[in-house]
C-alpha positions in Angstrom: 14.6 22.6 -17.7 15.7 26.2 -18.2 18.0 27.5 -15.6 18.7 30.9 -17.0 15.5 32.9 -17.3 13.6 30.3 -15.2 9.9 30.9 -14.9 9.9 33.6 -17.6 7.5 33.6 -20.6 8.2 31.0 -23.2 7.0 33.1 -26.1 7.4 36.7 -26.9 4.2 38.7 -27.0 2.7 41.4 -28.9 -0.6 43.1 -28.2 -3.7 41.0 -28.1 -6.4 41.5 -30.6 -8.6 44.3 -29.4 -12.3 43.9 -29.0 -14.8 46.2 -30.5 -16.8 49.0 -29.0 -13.9 50.8 -27.4 -13.6 48.3 -24.6 -9.9 47.7 -25.1 -8.3 44.4 -25.4 -9.3 41.4 -23.4 -8.3 41.3 -19.8 -5.9 38.4 -19.0 -5.9 37.2 -15.4 -2.2 36.3 -15.1 -1.2 34.3 -12.0 1.0 36.2 -9.6 4.7 35.7 -10.3 6.5 33.0 -8.4 8.6 33.9 -5.5 12.4 33.4 -6.0 12.6 30.6 -3.4 9.8 28.7 -5.2 11.6 29.0 -8.5 14.8 27.6 -7.0 13.0 24.6 -5.4 11.1 23.8 -8.5 14.3 24.0 -10.6 15.9 21.4 -8.3 12.9 19.1 -8.2 12.5 19.2 -12.0 16.2 18.5 -12.5 16.7 16.0 -15.3 13.1 16.2 -16.6 14.2 17.9 -19.8 14.4 16.3 -23.3 18.2 15.7 -22.9 19.1 12.1 -23.6 20.5 11.6 -20.1 20.5 13.8 -16.9 24.3 14.0 -17.2 23.9 16.5 -20.0 22.0 18.9 -17.6 24.5 18.8 -14.7 26.6 21.7 -15.8 23.7 24.1 -16.5 22.0 23.1 -13.2 25.3 23.6 -11.3 25.8 27.0 -12.8 22.3 28.1 -11.9 22.6 27.0 -8.3 26.1 28.6 -7.9 24.5 31.9 -8.8 21.9 31.4 -6.0 24.4 30.6 -3.3 25.0 31.4 -0.6 22.2 34.0 -0.4 19.4 31.4 -1.1 21.0 28.4 0.7 17.8 27.7 2.6 15.7 27.4 -0.6 18.4 25.3 -2.2 18.5 22.9 0.8 14.7 22.7 0.9 14.7 21.8 -2.8 17.3 19.1 -2.3 15.4 17.7 0.7 12.2 17.4 -1.3 14.0 15.8 -4.2 15.8 13.3 -1.9 12.7 12.2 -0.1 10.3 12.1 -3.0 12.5 11.2 -6.0 14.8 8.4 -5.0 15.9 7.7 -8.6 17.6 11.1 -8.7 19.6 10.7 -5.5 22.9 9.8 -7.2 22.5 12.8 -9.5 21.6 15.2 -6.6 24.8 14.2 -4.8 26.8 14.7 -8.0 25.1 18.1 -8.7 26.0 19.3 -5.2 29.5 18.1 -5.6 29.9 20.0 -8.9 28.6 23.1 -7.3 31.1 22.6 -4.5 34.1 21.9 -6.7 33.3 24.5 -9.3 33.9 22.2 -12.2 32.8 18.9 -13.8 36.4 17.6 -14.0 37.7 15.0 -11.7 40.4 15.6 -9.1 39.9 19.3 -9.2 38.8 21.9 -6.7 37.9 25.5 -7.1 39.1 27.8 -4.4 36.3 28.9 -2.1 33.6 26.9 -4.0 33.2 24.4 -1.3 32.0 27.2 1.1 28.9 27.6 -1.2 27.6 24.2 -0.3 28.5 24.1 3.3 25.3 25.9 4.5 23.2 23.6 2.2 24.7 20.5 3.7 24.2 21.8 7.2 20.5 22.4 6.5 20.3 18.9 5.1 21.9 17.5 8.2 19.2 19.2 10.2 16.4 17.8 7.9 17.9 14.4 8.4 17.9 14.8 12.2 14.2 15.8 12.0 13.4 12.6 10.1 15.4 10.6 12.6 13.5 12.2 15.5 10.2 11.3 13.8 11.4 7.8 13.0 10.5 8.3 9.4 12.4 5.3 8.2 12.0 5.8 4.5 13.3 9.3 4.7 16.1 8.2 7.0 17.1 5.6 4.4 17.0 8.0 1.5 19.2 10.5 3.4 21.7 7.7 4.2 21.9 6.9 0.5 22.5 10.5 -0.3 25.3 10.7 2.3 26.8 7.5 0.9 27.0 9.0 -2.6 28.6 12.2 -1.2 31.2 10.0 0.5 32.1 8.5 -2.9 32.4 12.0 -4.3 34.8 13.0 -1.5 32.5 15.6 0.2 31.9 13.7 3.4 34.4 11.9 5.6 34.1 8.1 5.5 34.5 7.9 9.3 31.3 9.8 9.9 29.3 7.6 7.5 30.7 4.5 9.2 29.6 6.0 12.6 26.2 6.6 11.1 25.8 3.0 10.0 27.1 1.8 13.4 24.3 3.8 15.0 21.8 1.8 13.0 23.6 -1.4 13.9 23.1 -0.5 17.6 19.4 -0.8 17.0 19.9 -4.5 16.2 21.4 -5.1 19.6 18.5 -3.4 21.5 16.8 -5.8 24.0 13.4 -6.7 22.8 13.7 -4.7 19.5 10.7 -5.1 17.3 11.2 -6.9 14.0 10.0 -4.0 11.9 12.4 -1.6 13.7 15.3 -4.0 13.2 14.4 -4.6 9.6 14.4 -0.9 8.8 17.7 -0.4 10.5 19.3 -3.3 8.7 18.0 -1.9 5.4 19.7 1.4 6.1 23.0 -0.4 6.8 22.8 -2.7 3.8 21.8 -0.1 1.2 24.4 2.3 2.5 27.1 -0.3 2.1 25.8 -1.1 -1.4 26.4 2.5 -2.4 29.6 3.3 -0.5 31.1 -0.1 0.4 34.2 0.4 -1.6 35.0 3.8 -0.2 34.3 2.8 3.4 36.1 -0.6 3.1 39.3 1.0 1.9 39.7 3.0 5.1 37.6 1.2 7.7 37.6 -2.5 6.6 37.2 -3.9 10.2 34.2 -1.7 10.8 32.6 -2.7 7.5 33.2 -6.3 8.4 31.4 -5.8 11.7 28.4 -4.1 9.9 28.1 -7.0 7.5 28.2 -9.4 10.4 25.5 -7.5 12.2 23.2 -7.8 9.2 24.0 -11.5 8.9 23.3 -12.1 12.6 19.9 -10.3 12.4 19.0 -12.4 9.3 19.8 -15.6 11.1 17.8 -14.5 14.2 14.5 -14.5 12.3 12.5 -17.4 13.8 11.6 -20.5 11.8 7.9 -19.9 12.7 8.0 -16.4 11.1 9.7 -17.9 8.0 7.1 -20.6 7.6 4.2 -18.3 8.2 5.3 -15.8 5.5 6.8 -18.2 3.1 3.8 -19.5 1.3 5.4 -20.8 -1.9 8.9 -21.8 -3.1 9.3 -19.0 -5.6 9.4 -16.3 -2.9 12.7 -14.7 -1.8 13.4 -13.2 1.6 14.3 -9.5 1.2 17.0 -9.7 3.9 18.9 -12.4 2.2 22.5 -12.3 3.6 25.4 -11.2 1.5 27.0 -13.9 -0.6 29.8 -15.9 1.1 32.1 -14.4 -1.5 34.5 -12.2 0.3 33.0 -8.7 0.4 36.4 -7.1 0.2 36.4 -7.8 -3.5 32.6 -7.5 -3.8 32.1 -3.8 -3.3 33.3 -2.4 -6.7 31.1 -4.9 -8.5 28.1 -3.9 -6.2 28.4 -0.2 -6.8 28.8 -0.3 -10.6 26.1 -2.9 -11.2 23.3 -0.3 -11.5 24.2 2.9 -9.7 25.7 5.6 -12.0 29.1 7.0 -11.0 29.5 10.2 -12.9 32.7 11.4 -11.3 34.8 11.2 -8.2 36.4 14.3 -6.6 39.2 14.8 -4.1 37.8 17.5 -2.0 40.0 19.3 0.5 37.1 20.4 2.7 35.1 17.4 3.7 32.3 17.5 6.2 31.2 15.1 8.8 27.7 13.7 9.2 26.7 14.7 12.7 26.8 11.9 15.3 23.3 10.6 15.9 21.4 8.1 18.0 18.3 6.4 16.7 15.5 7.4 19.2 13.6 4.6 20.9 10.1 3.7 19.9 7.3 5.3 21.8 5.8 2.8 24.2 2.2 2.0 23.4 2.4 3.5 19.9 0.3 1.5 17.5 2.2 0.1 14.5 -0.1 0.3 11.5 1.0 -0.8 8.1 1.5 -3.8 5.8 5.1 -4.4 6.9 4.3 -4.5 10.6 5.7 -8.1 10.9 9.2 -7.1 9.7 9.3 -10.2 7.4 9.0 -9.5 3.7 9.0 -12.0 0.9 9.3 -10.9 -2.7 7.6 -13.0 -5.4 9.5 -14.0 -8.5 7.5 -14.1 -11.7 10.2 -14.6 -14.4 13.5 -16.3 -14.9 16.8 -14.7 -14.1 17.3 -14.0 -17.8 14.4 -11.5 -17.7 14.6 -10.1 -14.2 17.5 -10.3 -11.7 17.2 -12.2 -8.5 16.6 -9.9 -5.4 19.4 -11.8 -3.7 21.9 -10.1 -6.0 23.1 -6.5 -5.7 21.6 -5.6 -9.0 18.2 -7.2 -8.3 18.0 -5.9 -4.7 18.9 -2.3 -5.8 16.4 -2.3 -8.6 13.6 -3.9 -6.6 13.9 -1.5 -3.7 14.1 1.5 -6.0 11.0 0.4 -7.9 9.1 -0.4 -4.7 9.9 3.0 -3.2 8.7 4.8 -6.3 5.6 2.7 -6.4 4.7 3.7 -2.9 5.6 7.4 -3.3 3.6 7.9 -6.5 0.4 6.4 -5.1 -1.1 9.9 -5.3 -0.5 10.1 -9.0 -0.4 6.8 -10.8 -0.1 8.3 -14.3 3.0 10.3 -13.4 4.4 7.3 -11.6 3.9 5.1 -14.6 5.6 7.6 -16.9 8.6 8.0 -14.6 9.0 4.2 -14.1 9.0 3.7 -17.9 11.8 6.3 -18.2 13.8 5.0 -15.2 16.6 3.7 -17.5 17.7 7.3 -18.0 18.7 7.5 -14.4 20.6 4.2 -14.2 23.9 2.9 -15.5 24.0 2.5 -19.3 23.4 -1.1 -20.3 21.3 -2.0 -17.2 18.4 -3.1 -19.3 18.0 -4.9 -22.7 17.6 -2.5 -25.6 14.1 -2.4 -27.0 13.7 -3.5 -30.6 16.9 -5.5 -30.7 15.8 -9.1 -30.9 19.3 -10.4 -30.5 20.1 -8.4 -27.4 20.4 -10.1 -24.1 19.9 -8.9 -20.5 17.1 -8.1 -18.2 13.9 -6.4 -19.4 12.7 -3.2 -17.8 9.0 -3.9 -18.2 9.3 -7.3 -16.6 11.2 -5.8 -13.7 8.5 -3.2 -13.2 5.6 -5.7 -13.3 7.4 -8.0 -10.9 8.0 -5.1 -8.5 4.3 -4.1 -8.6 3.1 -7.6 -8.0 5.6 -8.1 -5.2 3.7 -5.4 -3.4 0.3 -6.6 -4.4 1.0 -10.1 -3.3 2.6 -9.0 -0.1 1.8 -11.0 3.0 0.0 -10.8 5.4 -1.6 -8.0 3.4 -0.8 -5.8 0.4 1.2 -2.6 1.1 -1.4 -0.5 -0.8 -4.9 -0.9 -2.1 -5.3 -3.5 -4.9 -7.1 -0.8 -7.0 -3.9 1.3 -7.1 -1.6 -1.6 -8.1 -4.1 -2.7 -10.8 -4.5 0.9 -12.1 -0.7 1.4 -12.2 -0.3 -1.8 -14.2 -3.0 -0.5 -16.5 -1.2 2.8 -17.0 2.1 0.9 -17.8 0.2 -1.1 -20.4 -1.2 2.0 -22.0 2.3 3.5 -22.3 3.9 0.4 -23.9 1.4 -2.2 -24.8 3.8 -4.2 -26.9 6.3 -4.7 -24.1 4.2 -4.5 -20.9 1.3 -6.7 -22.2 3.4 -9.8 -22.7 4.9 -9.4 -19.2 1.4 -9.2 -17.7 0.3 -12.3 -19.6 3.3 -14.2 -18.3 2.6 -13.2 -14.8 -1.0 -14.4 -15.2 0.2 -17.8 -16.4 2.8 -18.0 -13.6 0.2 -17.4 -10.8 -2.3 -19.8 -12.4 0.3 -22.5 -12.6 1.2 -22.1 -9.0 -2.3 -23.0 -8.0 -1.4 -26.7 -8.5 2.4 -26.5 -8.0 3.6 -30.0 -6.8 6.7 -28.4 -5.1 6.2 -28.3 -1.4 7.6 -25.7 0.9 9.4 -26.4 4.2 6.3 -27.4 6.1 5.1 -29.8 3.4 2.4 -27.6 1.9 2.1 -27.1 -1.8 0.3 -24.8 -4.1 -0.5 -21.1 -3.9 -1.4 -19.4 -0.6 -5.2 -18.8 -0.4 -4.7 -15.1 0.3 -2.6 -14.7 -2.8 -5.0 -16.7 -4.9 -7.8 -14.4 -3.8 -5.7 -11.3 -4.7 -4.9 -12.9 -8.1 -8.5 -13.4 -8.9 -9.4 -9.8 -8.0 -6.5 -8.4 -10.0 -7.1 -10.7 -13.0 -10.8 -9.8 -13.3 -10.1 -6.1 -12.8 -7.4 -6.1 -15.5 -9.6 -8.0 -17.9 -12.3 -5.4 -17.5 -10.0 -2.8 -18.9 -9.2 -4.8 -22.0 -12.6 -6.2 -23.1 -12.3 -9.4 -21.0 -10.1 -10.8 -23.7 -8.1 -13.8 -22.5 -7.0 -17.1 -23.9 -9.7 -19.0 -22.1 -9.0 -22.2 -24.0 -5.9 -22.6 -22.0 -8.1 -23.3 -18.9 -10.5 -25.7 -20.6 -8.5 -28.8 -19.9 -8.6 -28.0 -16.2 -12.4 -28.5 -16.2 -11.6 -32.2 -15.7 -10.1 -31.5 -12.3 -12.1 -32.1 -9.1 -14.8 -29.6 -8.2 -12.8 -28.2 -5.2 -9.5 -28.0 -7.0 -7.9 -24.5 -6.6 -7.9 -24.0 -10.4 -11.6 -24.7 -10.5 -12.3 -22.4 -7.6 -10.3 -19.6 -9.4 -12.4 -20.1 -12.5 -15.6 -19.7 -10.6 -14.4 -16.6 -8.7 -13.0 -15.0 -11.8 -16.3 -15.3 -13.6 -18.1 -14.0 -10.5 -15.9 -10.9 -10.2 -16.0 -10.2 -14.0 -19.8 -10.4 -13.8 -19.8 -7.8 -11.0 -17.7 -5.5 -13.2 -19.9 -6.0 -16.3 -23.1 -8.1 -16.5 -24.0 -11.7 -16.9 -24.7 -12.0 -20.6 -21.6 -9.9 -21.5 -19.2 -12.3 -19.7 -21.0 -15.4 -21.0 -20.3 -14.4 -24.6 -16.5 -14.1 -23.9 -16.2 -17.7 -22.6 -15.6 -20.8 -24.7 -18.5 -23.3 -24.9 -17.1 -25.8 -22.4 -16.7 -23.1 -19.8 -20.0 -21.4 -20.5 -22.0 -24.7 -20.0 -23.7 -24.4 -16.5 -22.9 -28.1 -15.9 -19.1 -27.2 -15.9 -19.6 -25.4 -12.6 -17.9 -22.2 -13.8 -20.9 -20.0 -14.7 -24.2 -20.1 -12.8 -27.3 -21.1 -14.6 -28.9 -17.7 -14.3 -27.8 -14.1 -13.8 -27.2 -12.9 -10.2 -30.3 -11.6 -8.6 -32.6 -11.8 -5.5 -34.6 -14.7 -4.4 -37.7 -13.7 -2.5 -39.0 -16.6 -0.4 -42.6 -15.4 -0.4 -43.0 -14.7 -4.1 -45.0 -17.8 -4.8 -48.7 -17.5 -4.1 -48.8 -21.1 -2.9 -46.5 -20.4 0.0 -48.3 -20.9 3.3 -47.4 -17.5 4.5 -47.9 -15.7 1.2 -50.8 -13.5 2.4 -49.1 -12.4 5.7 -45.9 -11.6 3.8 -47.8 -9.6 1.2 -49.5 -7.5 3.8 -46.2 -6.8 5.6 -44.5 -6.0 2.3 -47.3 -3.5 1.4 -47.0 -1.7 4.7 -43.2 -1.3 4.2 -43.7 -0.2 0.6 -46.2 2.4 1.8 -43.7 3.7 4.3 -45.8 2.9 7.3 -44.3 4.1 10.6 -41.9 1.7 12.4 -44.1 1.4 15.5 -47.2 0.6 13.3 -45.3 -2.2 11.6 -44.0 -3.4 15.0 -47.6 -3.5 16.3 -48.7 -5.4 13.2 -46.0 -8.0 13.8 -47.0 -8.5 17.4 -50.5 -9.5 16.3 -49.3 -12.2 14.0 -49.6 -15.9 15.0 -46.6 -17.5 16.6 -46.3 -19.9 13.7 -45.3 -17.1 11.4 -41.5 -16.6 10.9 -41.6 -12.9 11.8 -37.9 -12.3 11.8 -37.3 -14.0 8.5 -40.3 -12.3 6.9 -39.3 -8.8 8.1 -35.7 -9.1 6.8 -36.8 -10.5 3.4 -39.4 -7.7 3.0 -36.9 -5.0 3.7 -34.4 -6.5 1.3 -37.1 -6.9 -1.3 -38.0 -3.2 -1.0 -34.4 -2.2 -1.1 -33.3 -4.5 -3.9 -33.7 -1.8 -6.6 -30.5 0.0 -5.5 -28.1 0.4 -2.6 -29.7 3.7 -1.6 -33.2 2.0 -1.5 -31.8 -0.6 0.9 -30.2 2.0 3.2 -33.4 4.1 3.3 -35.4 1.0 4.2 -33.0 0.0 7.0 -32.8 3.4 8.5 -36.5 3.9 8.4 -37.2 0.6 10.2 -34.1 0.5 12.4 -36.0 0.1 15.7 -38.0 -2.7 14.1 -34.9 -4.5 12.8 -33.1 -4.2 16.1 -36.1 -5.6 18.0 -36.5 -8.6 15.6 -32.8 -9.3 15.7 -32.8 -9.4 19.5 -30.5 -6.5 19.9 -31.3 -4.1 22.7 -28.9 -1.1 22.6 -30.1 0.3 26.0 -29.4 -3.0 27.9 -26.7 -4.5 25.7 -28.7 -7.8 25.7 -28.5 -10.0 22.7 -30.6 -12.9 21.4 -28.3 -15.1 19.3 -31.1 -17.1 17.8 -33.0 -14.1 16.5 -29.8 -12.7 15.0 -29.1 -16.0 13.3 -32.6 -16.0 11.7 -32.0 -12.4 10.4 -28.6 -13.5 8.8 -30.1 -16.6 7.3 -32.9 -14.6 5.7 -30.5 -12.2 4.2 -28.2 -15.0 3.0 -31.1 -16.8 1.4 -32.4 -13.7 -0.3 -29.1 -12.9 -2.0 -27.9 -16.5 -2.4 -27.2 -15.9 -6.1 -25.2 -12.8 -5.4 -22.6 -13.3 -2.7 -21.4 -9.7 -3.1 -24.7 -8.4 -1.8 -24.6 -10.8 1.1 -21.3 -9.1 2.2 -22.8 -5.7 1.7 -26.0 -6.4 3.7 -24.0 -8.0 6.6 -21.7 -5.1 6.7 -24.5 -2.6 7.1 -26.3 -4.7 9.7 -23.1 -4.7 11.7 -22.6 -1.0 11.2 -26.1 -0.2 12.5 -25.5 -2.7 15.4 -28.4 -4.8 14.4 -26.2 -7.8 14.6 -22.7 -8.3 16.1 -19.5 -9.5 14.4 -19.7 -12.7 16.5 -23.1 -13.4 14.9 -21.6 -13.3 11.5 -18.7 -15.6 12.5 -21.2 -18.1 14.0 -23.3 -17.9 10.8 -20.3 -18.6 8.5 -19.0 -21.6 10.4 -22.5 -23.0 11.1 -23.4 -22.8 7.4 -20.1 -24.4 6.4 -20.7 -27.3 8.8 -24.2 -27.9 7.4 -22.9 -27.8 3.8 -21.8 -31.4 3.9 -19.0 -30.8 1.4 -15.3 -30.2 1.9 -14.6 -29.2 5.5 -13.5 -25.6 6.1 -14.7 -22.2 5.0 -15.4 -21.4 1.4 -13.9 -18.3 -0.1 -17.2 -16.4 0.2 -17.7 -17.5 3.9 -14.1 -16.5 4.7 -14.7 -13.0 3.3 -17.6 -12.7 5.7 -15.5 -13.8 8.6 -12.7 -11.4 7.6 -15.2 -8.5 7.4 -16.6 -9.3 10.8 -13.1 -9.5 12.4 -12.2 -6.1 10.8 -15.4 -4.6 12.1 -14.7 -5.8 15.6 -11.1 -4.7 15.5 -12.2 -1.3 14.2 -14.5 -0.9 17.2 -11.6 -1.6 19.5 -9.4 1.0 17.8 -12.3 3.5 18.0 -12.8 2.8 21.7 -9.0 3.2 22.4 -9.1 6.6 20.7 -12.1 7.7 22.8 -10.3 6.6 26.0 -7.1 8.4 24.9 -9.2 11.5 24.3 -10.8 11.3 27.7 -7.4 10.8 29.3 -6.0 13.8 27.5 -9.0 15.9 28.6 -8.6 14.8 32.2 -4.9 15.7 32.1 -5.7 19.1 30.7 -8.3 19.6 33.4 -5.8 18.7 36.1 -3.2 21.0 34.6 -5.6 23.9 34.5 -6.6 23.3 38.1 -3.0 23.3 39.2 -2.2 26.4 37.2 -5.3 28.3 38.6 -4.3 27.4 42.2 -0.7 28.4 41.7 0.4 24.8 42.0 0.5 24.9 45.8 -1.5 22.4 47.9 -4.2 22.0 45.2 -6.3 18.8 45.3 -7.3 18.6 41.7 -9.8 15.9 42.4 -11.7 17.8 45.1 -14.7 18.3 42.8 -15.1 14.7 41.7 -16.0 11.5 43.5 -13.2 8.9 43.6 -13.3 6.6 40.6 -15.7 8.8 38.7 -13.3 9.3 35.8 -12.4 5.6 35.7 -16.0 4.6 35.6 -16.6 7.1 32.7 -13.8 5.6 30.8 -15.0 2.1 31.4 -18.6 2.9 30.2 -17.2 4.6 27.1 -15.2 1.6 26.2 -17.9 -1.0 26.8 -20.6 1.0 25.1 -18.5 0.9 21.9 -19.5 -2.8 21.6 
């Protein structure tokens, strides 16, 4: 990063080669020059991204550049720091150090330049305001990042320790709120704990009793988590609770070890002009506000893939600091996985020297960066009750990491595959007596495994799984084999996957690969079928795009012995089997016909469960050899309100009961139930939004009426019958279903 002539041309220019014919040289459409404040912000955001071995080598140049911009451009400098703090958490220690150097006027310890501190005072004041804005919005991640920044400034002597202790105590007050939600308490405790990890030594030296109380508050919250919550979100023994309490080792002697374990300490200054973090109160949660997100339970378990020699335990200061840093960066860089993977692979530049094992040194010991990264990504993918982000992002991020360093990341991914596969039959029970891998995690493992294999030619050591073919048919490992092959077939094609498998697995009798490629099964294909002629006539009408009322009239003329609902559904699926767009066109063209045959009357909201069951059975039979298409068809039938989510749930459980095999839902049936539940919940959320919009419109109407009448003796409901609005809201809500 250049701080002198920042933003200027990199190369000197001469005149461009002129064109012929007297037209002069070519016209260059140069972009408009950057505004000065944009240059300043970009210089701060790009700090440390140069080719210097470590960001420490860039501190002096960056400080000199910023010192020239202050105090005139304090607002731009503060905005640059705010963006860097909230979007580049790995740079927070260096941002604090950079600001301290600008304030002190030198990179030497225990020194202070006269008047230099006044340069950074307006910057800090603006950052305090930005922190207050994040606090008002309850943006917990930004609140936590600002807290870490203030903790580092405390170590550097720029902020009074008492004000930081008061800040942490305001978070502790959240833990004592009556009826506090678990997610709110978890966020507050994380702010306290991570602040103490950064500045525990400085705070403990002058406020030991307050620090002891803060540690006790975290411990009390941790102990308050109910046993039911622990059992529900603790599916296997190798998971570690993220809020594990601090070791019984006396924390008075623990803070120096905690700070130096991973967080770089470039220098410590003795500033004579320290500032105070303003006193704050964490605002209460808005009543009725919906909490949407993967961490809504407030209980988080982190999965362990490797031994302590390869990755540190999250229960240690080193492991916790690294895991939270990696998780924050993974979530932030969702919008740019390539840049996120590059920065993660270079994260060692921003941490204390010796944190990770040196690459290429076979005799070196210590934790391995690549294993830590893969474990952090998988801890978010295998997060219960649901992943923090989409599976596609986690898989793509791991793919980018493999591209950057295949020799080191590849083995780490392979070990994680074997670890998850081995857990499918783990004999070690958890507290409630259950053993093995949680079914939700097993499903995510299958999807990720197949997706990752598709990026690397489906090359895997399949012979490792061959001995497990001797296991019972419904053993979890056998189920994973079948689903892996099914998902890989969706990502490629049947013959391609068949060639990658060893002989014992490719044999249809092994129960891993189906005997034929996925495809439709039209019930009326055989000319010997008793209803072949009737079905052929109906299929011809649909292929010829006859009008819906004509097809309906034709169906009414058929004999009662003809399975009309079954035949109509199979005919539409057969016409639409060529592609997804063909299927949608057929459904939309004959939507009234389908709703009538499914027993769904939108105008009267009357339902015929038996007709809906026949429609679902017809679709399930048609795509019996392609369960993915069953889910797609059912989803569209629910979307067009041809069937209801409750019909799908009934179908899944009824089919499972008739199967005669192991009781319970198969993986495919459970996916149908999950999709139906999500569809029903989505309709509830949509109805709530409509009701909220109507309430807002009514409030605005009342406010306008009062304003127009001058606010005196105005009956705002004079033009409406009593209860009219409530009835309108009620009908809006019920019609959503």
